[in-house]
GURO-149420 format. One record per residue (C-alpha): residue number from 0; x, z, y. Coordinates in Angstrom, 2 decimals. Example, Ala and Ser with C-alpha at 12.3 -4.5 7.8 and 13.67 -1.06 7.14 Angstrom:
NODE num    east      up   north
NODE   0   12.30    7.80   -4.50
NODE   1   13.67    7.14   -1.06
END
This chain:
NODE num    east      up   north
NODE   0   19.34  -18.33    8.47
NODE   1   16.18  -18.03   10.77
NODE   2   15.46  -21.47   12.03
NODE   3   11.91  -21.13   13.69
NODE   4   10.08  -18.18   14.97
NODE   5    6.40  -18.16   16.13
NODE   6    4.66  -15.18   17.78
NODE   7    0.95  -15.16   18.89
NODE   8   -0.91  -12.44   20.39
NODE   9    1.64   -9.81   19.85
NODE  10    1.97   -6.82   22.39
NODE  11    1.92   -8.75   25.61
NODE  12    3.22  -12.15   24.27
NODE  13    0.37  -14.71   24.07
NODE  14    2.26  -17.66   22.41
NODE  15    5.94  -18.29   21.97
NODE  16    7.86  -20.56   19.57
NODE  17   11.61  -20.50   19.15
NODE  18   13.87  -22.98   17.44
NODE  19   16.98  -21.07   16.46
NODE  20   20.30  -22.06   15.15
NODE  21   23.53  -20.34   13.99
NODE  22   25.67  -18.49   16.49
NODE  23   25.19  -15.75   18.90
NODE  24   21.94  -15.90   20.69
NODE  25   21.38  -13.23   23.54
NODE  26   17.95  -12.33   25.01
NODE  27   18.16  -11.05   28.56
NODE  28   15.68  -10.14   31.31
NODE  29   14.68   -7.62   33.83
NODE  30   14.08   -3.90   32.54
NODE  31   10.58   -3.71   31.20
NODE  32   10.23   -7.47   30.84
NODE  33    9.73   -7.00   26.98
NODE  34   13.14   -8.09   25.70
NODE  35   12.84   -5.78   22.57
NODE  36    9.29   -7.36   21.82
NODE  37   11.11  -10.16   19.86
NODE  38   13.06   -7.56   17.67
NODE  39    9.63   -5.66   17.22
NODE  40    8.14   -9.05   16.05
NODE  41   11.10   -9.48   13.61
NODE  42   10.44   -5.88   12.26
NODE  43    6.84   -6.61   11.77
NODE  44    7.76   -9.87    9.93
NODE  45   10.16   -7.95    7.74
NODE  46    7.45   -5.77    6.55
NODE  47    7.51   -2.96    9.28
NODE  48    4.70   -0.60    9.79
NODE  49    2.01   -1.76   12.39
NODE  50   -1.55   -1.14   13.47
NODE  51   -4.16   -2.37   15.76
NODE  52   -1.87   -1.28   18.83
NODE  53    0.31   -4.44   18.20
NODE  54   -2.58   -6.86   18.87
NODE  55   -2.61   -8.26   22.51
NODE  56   -5.48   -6.89   24.38
NODE  57   -8.70   -9.18   23.97
NODE  58   -7.19  -11.00   20.93
NODE  59   -8.61  -10.88   17.48
NODE  60   -5.29  -10.52   15.50
NODE  61   -1.44  -10.84   16.13
NODE  62    0.62  -13.22   14.11
NODE  63    4.26  -13.56   13.44
NODE  64    5.82  -16.48   11.34
NODE  65    9.37  -17.16   10.70
NODE  66   11.03  -20.08    8.86
NODE  67   14.25  -19.43    6.94
NODE  68   16.60  -22.08    5.68
NODE  69   17.53  -21.32    2.09
NODE  70   20.54  -23.49    1.88
NODE  71   22.98  -20.62    1.84
NODE  72   20.49  -17.91    0.79
NODE  73   21.71  -15.07   -1.55
NODE  74   21.14  -15.66   -5.22
NODE  75   19.16  -12.43   -5.50
NODE  76   16.53  -13.98   -3.02
NODE  77   16.08  -17.10   -5.14
NODE  78   15.84  -14.89   -8.51
NODE  79   13.32  -12.60   -6.74
NODE  80   11.25  -15.64   -5.54
NODE  81   11.12  -16.80   -9.08
NODE  82   10.10  -13.38  -10.37
NODE  83    7.36  -13.28   -7.75
NODE  84    6.03  -16.76   -8.63
NODE  85    6.70  -18.05   -5.08
NODE  86    7.40  -21.64   -4.93
NODE  87   10.46  -22.33   -2.61
NODE  88   12.51  -25.47   -1.89
NODE  89   14.76  -25.46    0.98
NODE  90   12.81  -23.31    3.20
NODE  91   10.87  -19.91    3.06
NODE  92    8.12  -19.32    5.53
NODE  93    7.28  -15.62    6.02
NODE  94    4.15  -14.75    7.91
NODE  95    2.43  -11.50    8.91
NODE  96   -1.03  -11.25   10.46
NODE  97   -2.39   -7.73   11.71
NODE  98   -6.12   -7.80   12.87
NODE  99   -7.52   -5.74   15.72
NODE 100   -9.07   -3.47   13.11
NODE 101   -5.55   -2.50   12.02
NODE 102   -5.71   -4.46    8.60
NODE 103   -2.52   -6.39    7.73
NODE 104   -1.98   -9.47    5.57
NODE 105    1.28  -10.93    4.28
NODE 106    2.24  -14.49    3.35
NODE 107    5.41  -16.11    1.70
NODE 108    5.08  -19.81    1.85
NODE 109    1.34  -19.70    2.58
NODE 110    0.85  -17.58   -0.67
NODE 111   -0.84  -14.25   -0.17
NODE 112    1.51  -11.36   -1.26
NODE 113    1.57   -7.45   -1.06
NODE 114    3.17   -6.20    1.97
NODE 115    5.86   -4.66   -0.16
NODE 116    6.88   -8.17   -1.24
NODE 117    7.24   -9.21    2.31
NODE 118    9.29   -6.13    2.96
NODE 119   11.55   -6.88   -0.02
NODE 120   12.20  -10.44    1.35
NODE 121   12.88   -9.16    4.70
NODE 122   15.43   -6.70    3.53
NODE 123   17.30   -9.51    2.06
NODE 124   16.94  -11.93    4.87
NODE 125   16.93   -9.89    8.09
NODE 126   19.29   -7.06    9.16
NODE 127   18.10   -5.14   12.20
NODE 128   20.27   -2.77   14.04
NODE 129   18.48   -0.67   16.66
NODE 130   19.74    0.86   19.96
NODE 131   19.35    4.54   18.45
NODE 132   20.68    3.63   14.96
NODE 133   23.87    5.66   15.73
NODE 134   21.59    8.88   15.36
NODE 135   21.28    8.27   11.61
NODE 136   25.09    7.69   11.33
NODE 137   25.59   11.44   11.02
NODE 138   23.43   11.70    7.73
NODE 139   25.26   11.71    4.45
NODE 140   22.69    9.43    2.73
NODE 141   23.00    6.79    5.62
NODE 142   26.72    6.91    5.29
NODE 143   26.67    6.41    1.56
NODE 144   24.30    3.43    2.01
NODE 145   26.53    1.86    4.56
NODE 146   29.64    2.20    2.43
NODE 147   27.67    0.65   -0.62
NODE 148   26.47   -2.17    1.62
NODE 149   29.98   -2.81    2.95
NODE 150   31.59   -2.88   -0.48
NODE 151   28.62   -5.01   -1.98
NODE 152   27.93   -2.14   -4.34
NODE 153   24.12   -2.06   -4.11
NODE 154   23.71   -3.78   -7.56
NODE 155   26.02   -1.34   -9.27
NODE 156   24.21    1.64   -7.43
NODE 157   20.92    0.35   -8.83
NODE 158   22.41    0.31  -12.38
NODE 159   23.64    3.88  -11.88
NODE 160   20.13    4.80  -10.73
NODE 161   18.54    3.25  -13.86
NODE 162   21.00    5.14  -16.20
NODE 163   20.11    8.33  -14.20
NODE 164   16.47    7.82  -14.92
NODE 165   17.05    7.27  -18.62
NODE 166   19.14   10.49  -18.75
NODE 167   16.44   12.37  -16.76
NODE 168   13.69   11.34  -19.10
NODE 169   15.52   12.32  -22.20
NODE 170   16.43   15.65  -20.48
NODE 171   12.84   16.47  -19.64
NODE 172   11.85   15.69  -23.17
NODE 173   14.71   17.80  -24.59
NODE 174   13.66   20.88  -22.57
NODE 175   10.14   20.29  -23.56
NODE 176   10.96   20.45  -27.26
NODE 177   13.40   23.34  -26.76
NODE 178   10.56   25.27  -24.94
NODE 179    8.21   24.60  -27.97
NODE 180   10.95   25.56  -30.38
NODE 181   11.37   29.01  -28.94
NODE 182    7.66   29.89  -29.81
NODE 183    7.79   27.62  -32.99
NODE 184    7.19   30.05  -35.69
NODE 185    4.13   31.80  -33.92
NODE 186    2.73   28.38  -32.86
NODE 187    3.13   27.03  -36.33
NODE 188    1.22   29.81  -37.85
NODE 189   -1.66   29.36  -35.32
NODE 190   -1.76   25.52  -35.81
NODE 191   -1.95   25.79  -39.56
NODE 192   -4.71   28.26  -39.35
NODE 193   -6.72   26.08  -36.74
NODE 194   -6.07   22.86  -38.56
NODE 195   -7.03   24.35  -42.12
NODE 196  -10.24   25.83  -40.43
NODE 197  -11.16   22.57  -38.71
NODE 198  -10.37   20.36  -41.73
NODE 199  -12.30   22.86  -43.98
NODE 200  -15.44   22.09  -42.04
NODE 201  -15.01   18.37  -42.94
NODE 202  -17.13   17.21  -40.01
NODE 203  -17.69   13.54  -40.17
NODE 204  -18.10   11.12  -37.32
NODE 205  -21.90   11.07  -36.02
NODE 206  -22.64   13.84  -38.61
NODE 207  -23.53   16.27  -35.83
NODE 208  -26.29   14.01  -34.38
NODE 209  -27.66   13.60  -37.90
NODE 210  -27.69   17.27  -38.60
NODE 211  -29.38   17.99  -35.39
NODE 212  -32.13   15.60  -36.01
NODE 213  -32.65   16.72  -39.68
NODE 214  -32.84   20.41  -38.41
NODE 215  -35.66   19.44  -35.85
NODE 216  -37.52   17.47  -38.59
NODE 217  -37.37   20.31  -41.09
NODE 218  -38.24   23.01  -38.64
NODE 219  -41.53   20.91  -37.79
NODE 220  -42.25   19.59  -41.29
NODE 221  -45.74   21.30  -41.32
NODE 222  -46.92   19.54  -38.22
NODE 223  -45.24   16.32  -39.30
NODE 224  -46.93   16.30  -42.68
NODE 225  -50.39   17.15  -41.35
NODE 226  -50.13   14.44  -38.68
NODE 227  -48.82   11.90  -41.14
NODE 228  -51.85   12.76  -43.48
NODE 229  -54.44   12.33  -40.83
NODE 230  -52.92    8.89  -39.91
NODE 231  -52.81    7.81  -43.48
NODE 232  -56.51    8.75  -43.72
NODE 233  -57.58    6.92  -40.70
NODE 234  -55.50    3.75  -41.75
NODE 235  -56.39    3.54  -45.53
NODE 236  -57.51    6.66  -47.50
NODE 237  -60.91    7.22  -45.88
NODE 238  -62.81    4.65  -47.82
NODE 239  -65.95    4.68  -45.49
NODE 240  -64.41    4.76  -42.16
NODE 241  -60.64    3.58  -42.49
NODE 242  -59.12    0.91  -40.49
NODE 243  -58.35   -1.09  -43.73
NODE 244  -62.05   -0.85  -44.84
NODE 245  -63.21   -2.01  -41.32
NODE 246  -60.90   -5.07  -41.34
NODE 247  -62.08   -5.77  -44.95
NODE 248  -65.72   -5.82  -43.92
NODE 249  -64.88   -8.05  -40.89
NODE 250  -63.17  -10.60  -43.15
NODE 251  -66.20  -10.73  -45.48
NODE 252  -68.57  -11.27  -42.45
NODE 253  -66.40  -14.08  -40.88
NODE 254  -65.73  -16.05  -44.12
NODE 255  -69.48  -16.46  -44.60
NODE 256  -69.77  -17.81  -40.99
NODE 257  -66.76  -20.19  -40.99
NODE 258  -68.70  -22.79  -42.84
NODE 259  -71.27  -22.72  -39.76
NODE 260  -68.48  -22.87  -37.12
NODE 261  -64.82  -23.86  -37.86
NODE 262  -63.63  -22.19  -34.65
NODE 263  -63.92  -18.82  -36.33
NODE 264  -61.28  -20.05  -38.81
NODE 265  -58.50  -19.09  -36.29
NODE 266  -59.67  -15.54  -36.44
NODE 267  -59.31  -15.19  -40.27
NODE 268  -55.42  -15.34  -40.41
NODE 269  -55.05  -12.72  -37.61
NODE 270  -57.40  -10.31  -39.72
NODE 271  -55.75  -11.05  -42.99
NODE 272  -52.25  -10.19  -41.26
NODE 273  -53.71   -7.17  -39.85
NODE 274  -54.97   -5.98  -43.36
NODE 275  -51.56   -6.47  -44.70
NODE 276  -49.79   -4.48  -41.83
NODE 277  -52.29   -1.65  -42.37
NODE 278  -51.36   -1.48  -46.09
NODE 279  -47.62   -1.46  -45.24
NODE 280  -48.12    1.22  -42.64
NODE 281  -50.10    3.39  -45.16
NODE 282  -47.19    2.98  -47.86
NODE 283  -44.53    3.95  -45.17
NODE 284  -46.67    7.05  -44.37
NODE 285  -46.91    8.06  -48.08
NODE 286  -43.13    7.65  -48.52
NODE 287  -42.53    9.69  -45.31
NODE 288  -44.87   12.48  -46.55
NODE 289  -42.83   12.70  -49.83
NODE 290  -39.50   13.18  -47.73
NODE 291  -41.19   16.29  -46.14
NODE 292  -41.66   17.87  -49.63
NODE 293  -38.18   19.62  -49.57
NODE 294  -37.45   23.21  -50.48
NODE 295  -36.38   25.85  -48.00
NODE 296  -32.82   25.85  -49.40
NODE 297  -32.18   22.42  -47.60
NODE 298  -33.27   23.71  -44.33
NODE 299  -30.96   26.93  -44.73
NODE 300  -28.04   24.62  -45.60
NODE 301  -28.58   22.54  -42.36
NODE 302  -28.88   25.59  -40.28
NODE 303  -25.64   27.11  -41.83
NODE 304  -23.83   23.86  -41.06
NODE 305  -24.97   23.71  -37.49
NODE 306  -24.04   27.32  -37.00
NODE 307  -20.45   26.67  -38.31
NODE 308  -20.00   23.76  -35.97
NODE 309  -21.37   25.70  -32.93
NODE 310  -19.03   28.63  -33.72
NODE 311  -15.88   26.41  -34.06
NODE 312  -16.77   24.63  -30.68
NODE 313  -17.02   27.99  -28.90
NODE 314  -13.71   29.12  -30.38
NODE 315  -11.94   25.94  -29.06
NODE 316  -14.01   25.85  -25.96
NODE 317  -15.05   22.35  -26.35
NODE 318  -18.29   20.44  -26.99
NODE 319  -19.36   20.31  -30.64
NODE 320  -18.93   16.48  -30.59
NODE 321  -15.28   16.74  -29.58
NODE 322  -14.35   18.69  -32.85
NODE 323  -13.04   15.56  -34.65
NODE 324  -10.73   14.64  -31.85
NODE 325   -9.50   18.17  -31.43
NODE 326   -8.71   18.20  -35.12
NODE 327   -6.62   15.11  -34.73
NODE 328   -4.84   16.56  -31.72
NODE 329   -3.91   19.71  -33.44
NODE 330   -2.76   17.89  -36.58
NODE 331   -0.49   15.67  -34.45
NODE 332    0.96   18.68  -32.73
NODE 333    1.48   20.42  -36.12
NODE 334    3.45   17.52  -37.65
NODE 335    5.55   17.23  -34.43
NODE 336    6.52   20.93  -34.69
NODE 337    7.18   20.79  -38.36
NODE 338    9.71   17.97  -37.52
NODE 339   10.85   19.48  -34.24
NODE 340   14.34   20.62  -35.55
NODE 341   15.06   17.06  -36.74
NODE 342   13.64   15.42  -33.68
NODE 343   15.48   17.97  -31.23
NODE 344   18.96   17.29  -33.02
NODE 345   18.46   13.65  -32.63
NODE 346   17.24   13.87  -29.00
NODE 347   20.25   15.90  -28.20
NODE 348   22.48   13.15  -29.38
NODE 349   20.65   10.57  -27.30
NODE 350   20.90   12.85  -24.27
NODE 351   24.62   13.14  -24.68
NODE 352   25.07    9.44  -25.22
NODE 353   22.82    8.68  -21.98
NODE 354   24.91   11.19  -20.04
NODE 355   28.02    9.59  -21.21
NODE 356   26.73    6.06  -20.17
NODE 357   25.64    7.47  -16.85
NODE 358   29.09    9.06  -16.13
NODE 359   30.79    5.86  -17.20
NODE 360   28.89    3.79  -14.75
NODE 361   29.04    6.49  -12.04
NODE 362   33.00    6.71  -12.36
NODE 363   33.05    3.04  -12.10
NODE 364   30.91    3.13   -8.85
NODE 365   33.09    5.99   -7.63
NODE 366   36.33    4.10   -8.05
NODE 367   34.86    0.96   -6.23
NODE 368   33.47    3.31   -3.47
NODE 369   36.86    4.73   -2.83
NODE 370   38.44    1.36   -2.73
NODE 371   35.75    0.07   -0.32
NODE 372   36.14    3.33    1.78
NODE 373   39.78    2.63    2.39
NODE 374   39.04   -1.00    3.66
NODE 375   36.12    0.16    5.69
NODE 376   38.26    2.85    7.27
NODE 377   40.90    0.31    8.16
NODE 378   38.46   -2.09    9.57
NODE 379   36.63    0.55   11.74
NODE 380   39.94    2.11   12.81
NODE 381   41.09   -1.42   14.12
NODE 382   37.81   -1.83   16.03
NODE 383   37.92    1.58   17.57
NODE 384   41.17    0.57   19.20
NODE 385   39.32   -2.16   21.13
NODE 386   36.16   -0.14   21.80
NODE 387   37.90    2.20   24.35
NODE 388   39.01    4.86   21.62
NODE 389   42.63    3.89   21.56
NODE 390   44.69    6.08   19.07
NODE 391   41.42    7.13   17.18
NODE 392   41.32    7.10   13.47
NODE 393   38.26    6.67   11.03
NODE 394   38.11    7.89    7.49
NODE 395   35.36    7.42    4.86
NODE 396   35.90   10.44    2.53
NODE 397   34.56    9.94   -1.01
NODE 398   34.73   13.05   -3.09
NODE 399   33.45   13.76   -6.69
NODE 400   31.56   16.78   -7.86
NODE 401   32.09   16.81  -11.54
NODE 402   29.98   20.15  -11.90
NODE 403   26.95   18.96  -10.02
NODE 404   23.89   17.50  -11.84
NODE 405   23.72   13.73  -12.03
NODE 406   21.82   12.12   -9.19
NODE 407   20.43    8.50   -8.88
NODE 408   23.16    7.75   -6.33
NODE 409   26.13    8.73   -8.48
NODE 410   28.42   11.61   -8.49
NODE 411   30.03   11.16   -5.12
NODE 412   29.62   12.79   -1.76
NODE 413   30.27   10.34    1.14
NODE 414   31.38   11.72    4.59
NODE 415   32.55    9.88    7.49
NODE 416   35.33   11.50    9.44
NODE 417   36.74   10.63   12.75
NODE 418   39.58   11.48   15.12
NODE 419   38.59   10.29   18.65
NODE 420   41.92   11.34   20.06
NODE 421   45.58   10.72   18.80
NODE 422   47.01   13.76   17.13
NODE 423   43.64   15.32   16.28
NODE 424   42.79   15.68   12.58
NODE 425   39.76   13.72   11.51
NODE 426   36.54   15.79   11.26
NODE 427   32.96   15.28   10.35
NODE 428   31.42   12.65   12.52
NODE 429   28.51   14.98   13.86
NODE 430   31.03   17.65   14.97
NODE 431   33.46   15.65   16.91
NODE 432   31.99   12.48   18.41
NODE 433   30.32   12.55   21.88
NODE 434   27.07   10.57   22.33
NODE 435   28.95    7.72   23.90
NODE 436   31.65    7.76   21.18
NODE 437   29.08    7.88   18.52
NODE 438   27.25    4.83   20.03
NODE 439   30.53    2.88   19.93
NODE 440   31.40    4.03   16.44
NODE 441   27.91    2.93   15.30
NODE 442   28.55   -0.52   16.71
NODE 443   31.95   -0.68   14.96
NODE 444   30.40    0.32   11.76
NODE 445   27.41   -2.00   12.29
NODE 446   29.68   -4.94   13.02
NODE 447   32.02   -4.17   10.09
NODE 448   29.17   -3.90    7.66
NODE 449   27.31   -7.05    9.13
NODE 450   30.43   -9.02    8.72
NODE 451   30.04   -8.75    4.90
NODE 452   26.52  -10.24    5.05
NODE 453   25.05  -13.63    5.32
NODE 454   21.65  -12.50    6.74
NODE 455   20.13  -12.98   10.22
NODE 456   21.68  -10.24   12.05
NODE 457   19.60   -8.59   14.99
NODE 458   21.25   -6.04   17.43
NODE 459   18.73   -4.41   19.76
NODE 460   20.72   -3.03   22.87
NODE 461   23.40   -1.51   20.54
NODE 462   25.81   -1.93   23.54
NODE 463   23.96    0.77   25.53
NODE 464   26.13    3.45   26.99
NODE 465   29.20    1.10   27.43
NODE 466   30.57   -1.14   30.04
NODE 467   33.65   -2.75   31.67
NODE 468   36.40   -4.01   29.35
NODE 469   34.78   -2.36   26.28
NODE 470   31.61   -4.25   26.87
NODE 471   33.46   -7.54   26.92
NODE 472   35.22   -6.63   23.66
NODE 473   31.75   -5.81   22.16
NODE 474   30.65   -9.33   23.29
NODE 475   33.63  -10.98   21.65
NODE 476   32.90   -9.11   18.35
NODE 477   29.35  -10.23   18.39
NODE 478   30.46  -13.75   19.22
NODE 479   32.92  -13.70   16.25
NODE 480   29.98  -12.63   14.00
NODE 481   27.94  -15.56   15.33
NODE 482   30.75  -18.04   14.54
NODE 483   30.22  -17.02   10.86
NODE 484   26.52  -16.87   10.81
NODE 485   23.55  -16.10   13.04
NODE 486   23.31  -13.20   15.42
NODE 487   20.47  -12.29   17.75
NODE 488   21.28   -9.66   20.50
NODE 489   19.05   -8.07   23.15
NODE 490   21.47   -6.96   25.99
NODE 491   21.63   -5.80   29.53
NODE 492   25.29   -6.30   29.82
NODE 493   26.59   -9.49   31.44
NODE 494   29.95   -9.05   29.64
NODE 495   28.03   -9.54   26.35
NODE 496   25.56  -12.15   27.62
NODE 497   28.32  -14.39   28.72
NODE 498   29.89  -14.61   25.13
NODE 499   26.63  -16.07   23.67
NODE 500   26.49  -19.56   22.29
NODE 501   22.75  -19.66   23.36
NODE 502   20.95  -17.81   26.00
NODE 503   17.30  -16.93   26.18
NODE 504   15.67  -15.21   29.24
NODE 505   12.62  -12.96   28.90
NODE 506   10.15  -12.99   31.75
NODE 507    7.03  -10.90   32.35
NODE 508    4.22  -12.59   34.23
NODE 509    1.17  -11.01   35.71
NODE 510   -1.87  -12.23   37.79
NODE 511   -3.12   -8.71   38.52
NODE 512   -5.41   -8.80   35.70
NODE 513   -3.42   -9.67   32.63
NODE 514    0.27   -9.30   31.71
NODE 515    2.25  -11.56   29.41
NODE 516    5.75  -12.29   28.28
NODE 517    7.46  -15.61   28.00
NODE 518   10.91  -16.76   26.87
NODE 519   12.76  -19.70   27.99
NODE 520   16.22  -21.26   27.07
NODE 521   18.63  -21.43   29.80
NODE 522   20.64  -24.45   30.98
NODE 523   24.15  -24.07   32.12
NODE 524   23.25  -23.55   35.77
NODE 525   20.41  -21.25   34.88
NODE 526   22.82  -19.08   32.75
NODE 527   24.96  -18.84   35.85
NODE 528   21.98  -17.65   37.88
NODE 529   20.98  -15.10   35.14
NODE 530   24.51  -13.66   34.76
NODE 531   24.77  -13.40   38.50
NODE 532   21.34  -11.44   38.59
NODE 533   22.72   -9.13   35.86
NODE 534   25.93   -8.80   37.97
NODE 535   24.53   -8.50   41.44
NODE 536   21.14   -6.73   41.15
NODE 537   18.18   -7.68   43.38
NODE 538   19.87  -10.20   45.74
NODE 539   22.08  -12.79   44.04
NODE 540   25.05  -13.66   46.20
NODE 541   27.52  -16.63   45.97
NODE 542   30.22  -14.09   44.92
NODE 543   28.00  -12.93   41.90
NODE 544   27.48  -16.57   41.00
NODE 545   31.19  -17.28   41.23
NODE 546   31.92  -14.24   39.05
NODE 547   29.30  -15.52   36.55
NODE 548   30.94  -18.80   36.33
NODE 549   34.34  -17.26   35.70
NODE 550   32.94  -15.07   32.90
NODE 551   31.38  -18.19   31.19
NODE 552   34.55  -20.11   31.53
NODE 553   36.70  -17.31   30.34
NODE 554   34.32  -16.88   27.15
NODE 555   34.70  -20.55   26.47
NODE 556   38.45  -20.40   26.75
NODE 557   38.50  -17.44   24.42
NODE 558   36.54  -19.54   21.93
NODE 559   38.73  -22.63   22.40
NODE 560   41.85  -20.44   21.75
NODE 561   40.32  -18.95   18.68
NODE 562   39.24  -22.32   17.30
NODE 563   42.70  -23.82   18.02
NODE 564   44.24  -21.04   15.85
NODE 565   41.71  -21.61   13.11
NODE 566   42.47  -25.36   13.22
NODE 567   46.19  -24.73   13.02
NODE 568   45.75  -22.69    9.79
NODE 569   43.71  -25.45    8.30
NODE 570   40.23  -24.08    8.88
NODE 571   37.61  -25.97   10.78
NODE 572   35.54  -24.68   13.49
NODE 573   31.97  -25.93   14.21
NODE 574   30.39  -25.20   17.45
NODE 575   26.81  -23.99   16.76
NODE 576   24.00  -26.07   18.16
NODE 577   21.83  -24.81   20.97
NODE 578   18.37  -23.47   20.37
NODE 579   15.25  -24.55   21.97
NODE 580   12.39  -22.29   23.28
NODE 581    8.94  -23.59   23.85
NODE 582    6.29  -21.64   25.92
NODE 583    2.65  -22.41   25.49
END
C-alpha cells in the first residue's frame, strides 16, 4: 500500500507531499487543473518512459518518491528484493529522478538500481488503468493477459514460456544438424582433405615468425658476415688498432701512474671491465659468423616451408598466423559430423521430451484458463447489468489449436465476446461494442481483475463517457474496491467523487508569469462545496450544495448498510483513515 507520495518540480507541480491510507481516494478539480499529473507521476515512479519535458520549467530536475508499506506485500516482491540485494524491512521507498538533460536515475530504499528494476517493482506494487485503456481491450494479447491476471496464472504462464524456450533451442539445434546431415558425405570428404592437408603441414605455434626471421637472415648472410667480420677486426683482431689493444695500452699507462696519484685508481676497474666486455663481444661475433656458414640447402628448405604456408593461407583466405586455429576449427567440425548421426538421434529424443513437457504444462495452463474464463464471464456479466447494459452477456472464449506451433504464451487463443442486448448472440468485442459500451466493459473488466489484486490501484478518468445512475454504480464499485485495499481515482463525476473515503482537490495557480498545481485534502464542508461545483458549474447555488449533501449522506448510508451486512455475517468492517495533503 502506498503511504506517502512526494512530487517535486514535475510538470507544473513545484512541491507536493501526500500522506495516503487505504480506501478510495478521489482527485477532482477544474478541467486542465492537472488532475492526471499525479497519475503521470506514479507512472514515472513505476518506471515509465520520461525525458526532459517532465521537468518543471526553470528547475534542474524532477523527482518523485513513494513509500510503500510492505506488511501485506506479495511474497514475490519480497523474494525479488532479496534477489536484487535490496534491504527492506517494513517499508520500501521507490524514487525516480529525471534531470533537465533527460537523464534518469532510479533508487530503491536509497540504493541506486537500473530503471528496469524500478519498473519490475512498480509492476508488482502499482496497477494503473488509463482512461483510454479500453482501446487495448480488443487485442487478443491484452485479453489473454487480463485473463491470466484474473486467474492468478502469471507464474504458470512464465513456466510455460521457459518450457517453450527450451523446446525452441533444441528445435533450432536439431534443424541445424539435419541441415548439415543432408550434405554430410560431401562435407566430410572436404573436411577430411582439408584437415589432412593442414595437419600435414605441422605448423607449430610461433613457427611462422621464426621462419620469416631465418629467411631474412639467410637471404642477407653475405652482408651480415662481412659486417660482423669488420666489427670483430675493429674490436679485437686488428692488433695495431683494435679497441682491445687500445684499452690494454691505456691500462698499462695508468697502472704506472697510480703510484703517483691514487685518484687514477678509480679508472682502472672501468677499463678492466671494458676489456672483458670487448673480449666477450668478440667471442659472440665469432660464434655469429659460424652460424652464417650454412649450405644453400637450408635456405631452400626455409623458402619451401614459407611457400607452403602462404599457399594454404591463400586457399583458406586467412592470414598465415591463423592456420593453427583454422586447423582446430575444422578438426572440431569433422569430429562433430562424424558423430552427427548419434548426436542427431539423441537430440531428437530430447526434442520430443521437451515438446511433451511443454504440452503438459500448456494443457494445465489451458485448463486453468478455461476455469478462470468462466469465473471472469460470470463476474463481468453481473457487473454489466448494473452498468447500463441490462440483459447483456460476456464470455471469455478459450480455444486450443493443437496443430499450431507452440508459443511462449501456451496453446490457447483467448477471445472476449459480448452480447450488449438481450437475445443477441455474443460476438467478438471489437465488432459489436460501441465506444461507450466498450468503455463501460473495460471498467467492468478492470474492476473485476483489480479485485483479485492487493496492489495500489489507480484509475485515471476511466468513468469518462458515462453519467447518471451508471456513474453512481461505478462509484460504488470503486468504493467497494477501496474497502478491500487502496484505490486512487481521478474523476470528473460527482456521482463517483461522493463515494470516496478521502477527497483531494487539484488546483492550478498562476501569477501571470508562472503556473503551478497544488493538492489539498478537503474537509467535510469543503467536500460539499467541491461536489456542488461539479454539479452546478460556474455558479454554486444553495440547491447544488443541498444536492451535494444528499449525495454524501446517501453514500455514507450505503456504506453503513454494507457494513451492517458484513457484521451480521461475522466479518468486521474498518473505516479507512483519512489522508493528509501538505502543500509547500
